[in-house]
C-alpha positions, 0 to 999 in steps of 0.5 A, spaced: 394 598 449 396 593 442 403 594 445 400 592 454 397 586 450 403 583 446 407 584 452 402 580 456 401 574 451 409 574 451 410 573 458 404 568 458 408 564 452 415 564 456 410 562 462 407 556 458 414 554 456 417 554 463 411 550 465 412 545 460 420 544 461 418 542 467 413 538 466 418 534 462 423 534 466 419 532 472 416 526 467 424 524 465 426 524 472 420 519 474 421 515 469 428 514 471 427 507 475 431 508 482 438 506 483 439 499 486 443 499 494 450 498 493 453 493 498 459 495 500 465 492 505 472 494 508 478 490 510 483 492 515 490 490 509 494 492 515 491 487 520 490 482 514 497 481 513 498 482 521 494 476 523 496 471 517 499 465 519 503 464 512 506 470 513 510 469 519 513 461 515 514 467 509 518 472 514 522 465 517 524 463 510 527 470 509 531 472 515 534 465 514 535 467 507 538 474 510 543 470 514 546 466 509 548 472 506 549 476 512 555 470 514 557 473 507 558 480 509 561 478 516 568 475 513 569 479 508 568 484 515 573 480 519 577 479 514 578 487 514 579 487 521 585 481 521 588 486 515 587 492 519 591 489 525 596 487 521 597 494 517 598 497 525 604 492 526 608 493 519 613 500 518 610 504 515 614 505 507 616 498 506 613 495 500 609 490 505 605 496 508 603 499 502 601 492 499 597 490 506 594 498 504 592 496 498 589 489 499 586 493 505 582 498 500 579 493 496 576 489 501 574 494 503 571 495 497 568 488 497 565 490 503 561 495 501 559 493 494 557 486 499 553 490 503 550 494 498 547 488 495 545 485 500 540 490 502 538 491 495 537 483 496 533 483 502 529 488 499 527 485 493 526 478 497 521 482 502 517 486 496 516 478 493 514 476 499 508 482 500 506 481 493 505 473 493 500 476 500 497 481 496 495 477 491 492 470 496 489 477 500 486 479 494 484 472 492 480 471 498 477 477 498 474 476 492 471 469 494 468 473 501 464 477 496 462 473 491 459 469 498 456 474 502 454 478 495 458 485 497 459 490 490 465 493 492 471 491 498 474 498 500 481 499 504 479 501 510 483 508 512 479 511 516 483 509 523 489 513 519 491 519 523 493 526 519 499 528 521 500 533 526 505 540 525 506 537 518 506 542 511 501 544 509 502 540 503 502 534 507 496 535 511 491 536 504 495 530 501 492 525 506 486 528 506 484 527 500 487 522 499 482 518 504 478 514 501 474 512 507 471 517 513 466 513 516 464 506 516 460 502 520 464 495 524 458 491 520 461 492 514 468 489 516 470 483 513 477 483 515 477 478 521 473 473 515 479 474 510 484 472 516 479 466 517 480 464 510 486 464 509 489 462 515 484 455 514 486 455 507 494 454 509 493 450 514 489 445 510 493 439 507 
């Protein structure tokens, strides 16, 4: 009988401790202030870049520099064509033929080097243009966010479609790297950014 009473007392004690713990947790949760709503906005970086007037000007300057460098490469290519025609007119085995062959090999190497250098320079120029535009986009987004009271602005990748008929690793990577699954048009400030940047670029 005493054992049974002891068991009942023990169970009652455990129940009281659990109730006390539940009350403490409830009090702790009720004491915690509710989180404030976070104001979120999104921008479509592709649409922004495509809509900037400055981008068109910078790309025009970039194309002019590229055409200038391309002309230097074209000079070597044309000289190589003339040299190849001359070689066809010479008798194989003669000193003049061997000299022209050697000159042709040198010009081929020069053309290849200039082509590779041109490709690298163009890529670097394009990277510099993109970096310059991005810095200005970032400043415009910050300006609008401060003015409108947004706490955070995301790049909108909700339009990016998953790859079709692709390996599982590629599909999985595309899924886990997505940051926006759904967004409402009301939080899209893309047009505001384009308008602000174009107005500032056009201002004297």
